N, C-alpha and C positions, 0 to 999 in steps of 0.2 A: 759100910761098903766104901772102898776107896776107889778113886779114878786115877788112871795113869795115862801118860802119852808116850808114844814111841815115834821118833822121827825117821822116816825112810828117805834117803837122799833121792830126789827126783828133780829133773830139770824141766820145770814148767815155765821157766822164764821165756822160752821161745813162744809158747802159747800166749802168755800174758802180753808180750811185746807185739804179737800179731793181732790182738784184738783191736777193733776200730777205735779211733780217738773218742774219748768221752765215755769209755766203758768203765763199769764198776764191778769188781769181783766180790760176790757175796760169800762164797765159800768153796772149799775144795774138799771132796770126799772120795772114798773108795767104794765102788759098786761091787759088792761081794759076788753077785751072780756073773757079771761079765769080766770081773777082775780088771776093771778100767778105773782110771781116775776121772772123776766128774767135776768140772768147774762150772759153778753156777754164777752167771754174770748177767748184766743188763746194760742197755744203752738206750738213751731216750730218743735216738733218731730212728729206731726200729720199732715196729708195732706188729704183733702177731694176732691181736684180737682175742687171745686166750688168756686165762688166768693161771695156767700151768706153764712151766718152762717148755720151750720148743727146742728140739735137737738142732744145733747149728754145728755142722761137721767141721773138723779141723781143715779139711781141704777147701771148704768154702771160705773159711776165715782167711787162710793164707792166700787164696785166689781173689780176695776182695769181692766175693759173690755172696748173695743172700739166698736162703731157701725160697722156693716158690710161694710159700704161705706167708712170708714176711714182707711187709711194706715199709719202704723208707718214708718217714714223715716229711723230710725235707723236700722230696720230689713232689709230694702233694701240695706243698706250699707254693711251688713254682707254677702251678696251674692257675690260669686267670679265674678270679672269683666273680660271681654275679652279685650285684647289689640289689637287694630287695627293700623297697621302701615300706616302712611300717605304716599301717593305717592307724590314724588316731583312735584310741580306744574310747568307747562311750562309757561315761561314768554311770554306774548303776547305783541307785539308791534303794536301800532295803529298810523297810520299816521294822524296827525292833522294839518289841514291848519289853520293858524292864520290870521284872517283878521284884518288889521289895519284900524281903523275908522279914518276919517279925521276931524280935528278941523277946525275952521274958516280960519286960515292962510293957512293951507294945502289945503283946498278946493279952495281958491283963486289962489294958485299956480297951482293946477291941471287944473283949468279952463283957466288960462293964458297960460299953456303949451299945451292946446288943448286935454287933456286927457279925456276919457269917465268916467263919474261919475254916480253912482246910489245913491238913498237915500231911507231910510225907515222912515216913519212918524208914524202916529197913527195906520194905518193898518199894519199887519205883512207880507207885501210884499215889494219887492224892486221895485222902480220906476226909470225911466230915469230922470236924472237931466238936465234940460235945463236952462242955465244961462240967457237966454232972458226972461224966465218966472219965474223961481224959485230964491229964495234967501236963505241964511243960516238961519235955525231955530234952536234955542237951544233945545236940547232934541231929535232931530232927529239924525239918523245915516247916515253917508256918507262914501262911499268906492269907490276906483278906480276899474274899470273893464277893461279887455282886449278888449272886444268887446261888444257893446250895441246890444242886441237882442230885436227886436220889435215884440211883439206877436200880431196877428190879432184877 
């Protein structure tokens, strides 16, 4: 499929020159329902609070007026601001226990020393490691424990 363009002579220079200073035109399209030309533009001094384009009528642009839903950002900056002093934040200390996971050699040493070991595999639970049944599996986590608790 090929794409083509056809230029229709239209004088939109009047609109573009009427836009407030600092405006940026994103695009110009034809609305097939209303048969009107739609100009998508933005200006950083206006804020609508919406994420969709807001209709800004040509009469408002030419009359240097803004729709009621639009706020001028510069006018908000002119308002006096109140200074709020920040309270110093209390430093919180959190005790963190760091668990050292065992590698293959460390697992073999722990088993040789008769230490209790747990492992975590595919499921997110710790299981008792029994050296008569289990073997080291890459990707699993192994840790030493003080005491093995058997749940019933």
